[in-house]
C-alpha positions in Angstrom: 74.7 -1.0 -65.9 74.4 -4.1 -63.6 71.0 -5.2 -62.9 68.5 -2.1 -61.2 66.5 -2.3 -58.4 63.4 -0.8 -60.6 62.6 -1.0 -64.6 59.8 -3.3 -65.3 57.6 -0.4 -66.5 60.5 1.1 -68.6 60.2 0.2 -72.5 63.6 1.2 -72.8 66.9 1.0 -71.0 68.4 4.2 -69.7 70.8 6.0 -72.0 74.3 5.1 -71.1 75.1 8.7 -70.2 71.8 8.5 -67.4 73.4 5.3 -66.2 76.9 6.9 -65.7 75.5 10.3 -64.5 73.1 9.0 -61.8 75.6 6.3 -60.2 76.2 6.6 -56.5 78.7 3.3 -56.5 82.0 4.9 -57.0 81.3 6.8 -53.2 78.8 5.0 -51.6 80.3 1.8 -51.9 81.8 2.2 -48.2 78.6 2.1 -46.9 78.8 -1.9 -47.9 78.9 -3.3 -44.0 76.0 -1.0 -42.8 73.8 -1.7 -45.8 74.4 -5.4 -45.1 74.0 -5.2 -41.3 70.6 -3.3 -42.4 69.2 -5.9 -44.8 69.9 -8.7 -42.0 68.0 -7.0 -39.2 65.4 -6.5 -42.0 65.1 -9.8 -43.4 65.3 -11.7 -40.0 62.2 -9.3 -39.1 60.0 -10.1 -42.3 60.4 -13.8 -41.4 59.7 -13.5 -38.0 56.4 -11.5 -38.9 55.7 -14.3 -41.4 55.5 -11.9 -43.9 58.2 -13.8 -45.9 58.9 -17.4 -45.5 61.1 -18.2 -42.8 63.2 -20.7 -45.1 63.8 -17.5 -47.4 64.1 -15.2 -44.5 67.3 -17.8 -43.2 68.7 -18.2 -47.1 68.8 -13.9 -47.2 70.3 -13.8 -43.8 72.7 -16.8 -44.6 74.1 -15.2 -48.2 74.3 -11.9 -46.3 76.6 -13.1 -43.8 78.7 -14.5 -46.4 78.8 -11.0 -47.9 79.6 -9.5 -44.9 82.5 -11.7 -44.2 84.0 -10.6 -47.4 83.4 -7.0 -46.9 85.3 -7.4 -42.8 87.9 -9.1 -44.4 88.9 -6.7 -47.0 87.9 -9.5 -49.9 84.9 -7.6 -51.1 85.0 -5.7 -54.3 82.7 -3.2 -55.5 81.1 -3.6 -58.9 81.2 0.2 -60.2 78.8 -0.8 -62.9 76.2 -0.9 -60.7 73.8 1.9 -59.9 74.5 2.0 -55.9 75.7 -0.4 -53.3 72.2 -1.6 -52.4 72.1 -2.8 -55.9 75.4 -4.3 -56.0 74.4 -6.3 -52.8 71.0 -7.7 -54.0 72.7 -8.6 -57.1 75.7 -10.3 -54.9 73.0 -12.0 -53.0 70.9 -13.1 -55.8 74.0 -15.1 -57.2 74.4 -16.9 -54.2 71.3 -18.2 -53.2 69.0 -17.3 -56.1 65.3 -16.4 -56.2 65.1 -16.3 -52.1 67.0 -12.9 -52.8 63.8 -11.3 -54.2 62.1 -11.4 -51.4 64.6 -8.9 -49.3 63.0 -5.6 -50.4 59.5 -6.4 -49.2 58.5 -3.5 -47.3 61.4 -1.0 -47.7 62.6 1.5 -49.9 66.0 2.7 -50.9 64.7 6.0 -49.7 64.7 4.4 -45.8 67.7 2.1 -46.8 70.0 4.7 -47.3 69.3 6.8 -44.4 69.6 3.8 -42.3 72.8 3.0 -44.0 74.4 6.9 -43.3 73.0 6.6 -39.7 75.0 3.5 -39.0 77.9 4.6 -40.9 77.6 7.9 -38.4 77.1 5.9 -35.6 80.6 4.4 -35.9 82.0 7.1 -37.3 81.1 9.6 -34.1 83.0 7.1 -31.9 86.3 7.6 -33.9 86.3 11.2 -34.4 85.6 11.6 -30.7 88.4 9.2 -30.1 90.6 11.3 -32.4 89.8 14.4 -30.5 90.8 12.5 -27.1 93.9 11.4 -28.5 95.1 14.9 -29.5 94.0 16.4 -26.3 96.1 13.7 -24.5 99.3 14.6 -26.9 98.8 18.4 -26.0 98.4 17.9 -22.3 101.8 15.6 -22.4 103.4 18.5 -24.1 102.1 21.2 -21.5 103.4 19.0 -18.9 106.7 18.6 -20.2 107.1 22.2 -20.6 105.0 23.3 -17.6 108.0 25.8 -16.4 108.1 27.5 -20.0 106.7 31.1 -20.3 105.8 32.8 -23.3 104.8 35.9 -24.6 100.8 35.9 -25.2 99.3 38.2 -27.9 96.4 39.8 -29.1 95.8 41.7 -32.6 99.5 39.4 -33.0 101.2 42.3 -30.8 103.1 41.4 -28.0 100.7 41.5 -25.0 101.1 39.3 -21.6 103.1 36.6 -20.2 101.3 33.1 -20.0 102.6 30.1 -19.2 103.2 27.9 -22.6 100.8 25.2 -20.7 98.3 27.8 -19.9 98.1 28.3 -23.8 98.2 24.9 -24.4 95.2 24.2 -22.3 93.0 26.4 -24.5 93.4 24.2 -27.1 92.6 21.0 -24.9 89.2 23.1 -24.0 87.9 24.0 -27.2 88.7 20.4 -28.2 86.2 19.1 -25.7 83.7 21.4 -27.0 84.4 20.0 -30.5 84.0 16.3 -29.2 80.8 17.2 -27.3 79.5 18.9 -30.1 80.2 15.2 -32.2 78.9 13.4 -29.5 75.8 15.2 -29.0 75.2 15.0 -32.5 74.9 11.2 -31.9 71.2 11.9 -30.5 69.8 13.0 -33.6 71.4 10.0 -35.4 70.2 7.7 -33.1 66.6 6.8 -34.5 66.0 4.2 -36.7 64.2 5.2 -40.3 63.9 1.7 -41.5 60.2 1.0 -42.1 59.2 4.6 -43.7 59.5 2.6 -47.0 59.2 5.0 -49.9 57.4 8.0 -47.8 54.2 6.5 -46.4 55.0 3.6 -44.5 53.7 0.0 -45.4 50.5 -1.7 -45.0 52.5 -5.2 -44.1 52.9 -6.2 -40.3 56.3 -5.3 -40.1 57.9 -4.8 -36.5 60.1 -1.7 -36.2 60.7 -2.2 -32.7 62.4 -5.3 -33.4 64.4 -4.0 -36.1 65.4 -1.1 -34.1 66.6 -3.4 -31.0 68.6 -5.6 -33.6 70.6 -2.5 -35.0 71.1 -0.8 -31.6 69.2 2.0 -32.3 67.8 4.5 -29.3 64.5 4.9 -30.9 62.2 4.8 -34.2 61.4 7.7 -36.1 58.2 9.1 -35.7 57.2 10.6 -39.1 57.7 8.6 -42.3 57.8 11.6 -44.6 60.6 13.1 -42.3 62.5 10.1 -41.9 63.0 9.9 -45.4 63.8 13.5 -46.6 65.8 14.4 -43.6 69.4 15.1 -43.4 69.5 17.3 -40.5 71.9 14.8 -39.3 74.4 14.9 -41.9 74.4 18.7 -41.7 75.0 19.1 -38.0 77.8 16.4 -38.1 79.7 18.8 -41.0 79.0 21.2 -38.9 80.9 19.9 -35.9 83.4 19.1 -38.4 84.1 22.3 -39.8 84.0 23.9 -36.3 86.6 21.4 -35.1 88.3 22.4 -38.5 88.6 25.7 -37.8 90.0 25.3 -34.4 92.7 22.9 -35.5 93.9 25.3 -38.5 93.9 27.8 -35.3 96.4 25.3 -33.5 98.2 25.0 -37.0 98.5 28.6 -37.7 99.9 29.2 -33.9 102.6 26.5 -34.5 103.3 27.8 -38.1 104.0 31.6 -36.4 106.0 29.9 -33.6 108.4 28.0 -36.1 109.3 31.0 -38.2 112.5 32.7 -37.8 111.1 35.7 -36.6 109.3 34.0 -33.7 111.7 30.7 -33.3 109.7 29.5 -30.1 109.8 26.3 -31.6 111.1 23.7 -33.8 109.1 21.2 -35.3 110.6 18.0 -36.4 112.2 17.3 -39.6 110.0 14.4 -40.1 107.1 16.4 -40.3 108.2 19.4 -42.6 109.7 19.5 -46.2 112.0 21.3 -48.4 112.0 23.6 -51.3 113.1 22.4 -54.9 114.9 25.7 -55.1 116.4 26.9 -52.1 118.6 24.2 -50.0 117.9 26.2 -46.6 114.0 25.7 -46.4 112.4 23.6 -43.9 108.5 24.2 -44.5 105.6 23.1 -42.0 103.9 22.1 -45.2 101.3 19.4 -43.0 100.6 22.4 -40.7 99.7 24.8 -43.8 97.8 21.9 -45.8 95.9 21.6 -42.5 94.9 25.1 -42.8 94.0 24.9 -45.9 92.1 21.7 -45.8 89.7 23.3 -43.4 88.3 25.5 -46.2 87.0 22.2 -47.8 85.7 21.3 -44.8 83.8 24.2 -44.6 82.7 24.1 -48.2 81.5 20.5 -47.5 78.9 21.8 -45.2 77.7 24.4 -47.3 77.5 22.2 -50.3 75.0 20.2 -47.9 73.1 23.4 -46.7 72.7 24.9 -50.4 71.2 21.4 -51.5 68.9 20.9 -49.0 67.6 24.7 -49.0 65.1 24.4 -51.9 64.0 20.4 -51.7 60.5 19.7 -51.4 59.4 16.9 -49.0 59.9 14.2 -48.9 62.9 12.3 -51.2 64.4 13.8 -54.2 67.5 12.4 -55.8 69.6 15.7 -54.9 70.1 13.5 -51.7 72.5 11.3 -53.3 74.9 13.9 -53.1 75.1 14.5 -49.5 77.5 11.3 -49.0 80.6 12.6 -51.0 80.6 15.8 -48.6 80.0 13.6 -45.8 82.8 11.3 -46.6 85.4 14.0 -47.2 84.5 15.9 -44.1 84.9 13.0 -42.0 88.2 11.4 -43.8 89.6 14.9 -44.1 89.5 15.4 -40.1 90.4 12.2 -39.1 93.6 12.9 -41.1 94.2 15.9 -39.2 93.5 14.0 -35.9 95.6 11.6 -37.0 98.8 13.8 -37.6 98.8 16.3 -35.4 99.4 14.4 -32.1 102.8 12.8 -33.7 103.7 16.3 -34.7 103.2 17.6 -30.4 105.2 14.4 -29.8 107.9 15.9 -32.1 108.4 19.3 -31.2 111.1 21.4 -29.3 111.0 24.5 -27.5 113.8 26.7 -28.0 113.9 27.8 -24.3 116.4 30.2 -24.4 115.1 32.1 -27.0 111.3 32.0 -25.5 113.1 33.3 -22.4 114.7 36.6 -23.8 111.6 37.8 -25.0 109.5 37.5 -21.8 112.0 39.6 -20.8 110.5 42.7 -22.7 109.0 44.8 -19.9 106.0 46.1 -21.7 104.5 42.7 -20.8 104.3 43.5 -17.5 102.6 47.2 -17.9 99.1 45.6 -16.7 100.7 44.3 -13.8 102.1 47.8 -12.6 98.6 49.1 -13.4 97.0 46.7 -10.9 100.1 47.6 -8.1 98.6 51.4 -8.2 95.1 49.9 -8.1 96.1 48.1 -5.0 97.8 51.6 -3.6 94.3 53.0 -4.0 94.5 54.8 -7.6 91.7 54.7 -9.6 91.9 52.4 -13.0 92.0 55.6 -15.2 94.8 57.0 -12.8 96.9 54.1 -12.9 96.5 53.6 -16.4 97.4 57.0 -17.5 100.7 57.1 -15.2 102.0 53.2 -16.4 101.1 55.0 -20.2 103.1 57.8 -19.4 106.0 55.5 -18.1 105.9 53.4 -21.1 106.2 56.3 -23.4 109.2 57.9 -21.4 110.8 54.5 -21.0 110.0 51.6 -23.1 109.6 53.6 -26.3 112.6 54.7 -25.9 114.4 51.5 -25.2 115.1 52.2 -21.6 113.6 49.6 -18.9 111.6 50.7 -16.4 113.4 48.5 -14.1 116.2 50.7 -14.4 114.6 54.2 -12.9 115.9 55.1 -9.7 113.0 55.5 -6.7 113.1 59.6 -7.6 112.5 59.1 -10.7 109.5 56.5 -10.1 108.4 59.0 -7.6 108.1 61.6 -10.1 105.4 59.5 -11.9 103.3 58.4 -8.3 104.3 59.0 -5.0 102.5 55.5 -5.0 105.6 53.7 -6.3 108.1 52.0 -4.0 111.2 50.3 -4.6 109.1 47.0 -4.6 107.1 47.8 -7.4 110.4 46.9 -9.5 110.2 42.7 -8.1 107.2 42.7 -10.3 108.9 43.4 -13.5 109.7 39.7 -14.4 107.8 37.1 -15.9 107.7 34.6 -13.2 106.1 37.2 -10.8 104.1 38.4 -13.4 102.0 35.1 -14.2 102.2 34.4 -10.1 100.3 37.5 -9.3 97.4 36.4 -11.2 95.1 35.0 -9.1 91.3 34.9 -10.6 90.1 31.2 -11.7 91.0 30.4 -15.0 94.0 32.4 -15.2 97.8 31.8 -15.9 98.7 31.3 -12.0 101.3 28.2 -12.1 99.5 26.5 -9.4 96.0 27.1 -11.2 97.6 26.1 -14.3 98.5 23.0 -12.4 95.5 22.4 -10.9 94.1 22.4 -14.7 96.5 19.7 -15.8 95.5 17.6 -13.0 92.0 17.7 -13.8 92.4 16.9 -17.3 94.8 14.3 -16.6 91.9 12.5 -14.5 89.2 13.7 -17.3 91.0 12.3 -20.2 92.3 9.2 -18.3 
């Protein structure tokens, strides 16, 4: 184990198993950039406040800047023998500038340091995640525009229900993805408070300037309570909650595409480059990417659950258990980012089997509600209209006979309100055009929604 930031009081070295069990460098090394940025701001403040000699502060900033450059250029190699990223950076700094490095940890604890690192990391990741969601929304919107005239059967209970424009179905994805994006962005409000200066839990008696550090690091505010500052992980939970909801939505999109690509549905053809084959069945074309999106969603929900369970019994303030929030946070963010990266490519390579879909929307059961509303407009109550159409479905559709094949006299047997014009609504385009309520599948309304989303998404 490399040199620790503590231990002068200890009469024995820690057991090698303890070193191995407590080390976090294997995952928190990814916070190196943020640890250095926080330390640069902190050292600059210490020098400005004359808490440490200005010459030492300048040496620390210079040394850290060199290490930061290595991190940004990909030359930084973590020392996996270090206890954590803080110890690793401290040791590197000591090797570069010598004794002056010992002043860096003045008026600071690893307790407030790690919260700062995570918050700085999340401030960047929130922007990336929001951008990834927008990218997916745009790819779905492009797919909707290219297939604006395609009508598909829609489902409730996975049973055929009514006709909708495919674009209308796709806009539903864009709507819930927008809520996901809003949740992620809104979480940044709780992230954007600077904890450094809280130290171990009670603050410091040294004349630090937290406002200066806040401005240096671009935070909106400083945390108000030092105990809460070092023990709070609400912001981690909130981000994971947002990621879990996002993943659930991505899983539902994946499930639709999986179903639509089956031989039973055959609505779409997913490009071979996003499918895999079978080691035993040569004919197979499996949507494995989409299935894994569905599967990984469980991992992300598990990440959220793990941190919630981790936090539920912790007394204030800091406890070492909090070290374990980072693997779950990193996993959740990485997994959702991977999903958001591949799904736009999938949507850009889907072919609609238009002939198959057109044949499916000839099923006249899709228009039963339109016939009910036809009778309502003729003055019948909903109950009367529903019963009449139910009888027609039983007599005709359930027996493989179309309602459109009924003669005018046959129609009159069900209700004297029926006229020959009822047959004009027994087709998919008439069905969707009859919908006039805001937010419905009417082609004019859907086109307006597409234009609105084009403007909103840029």
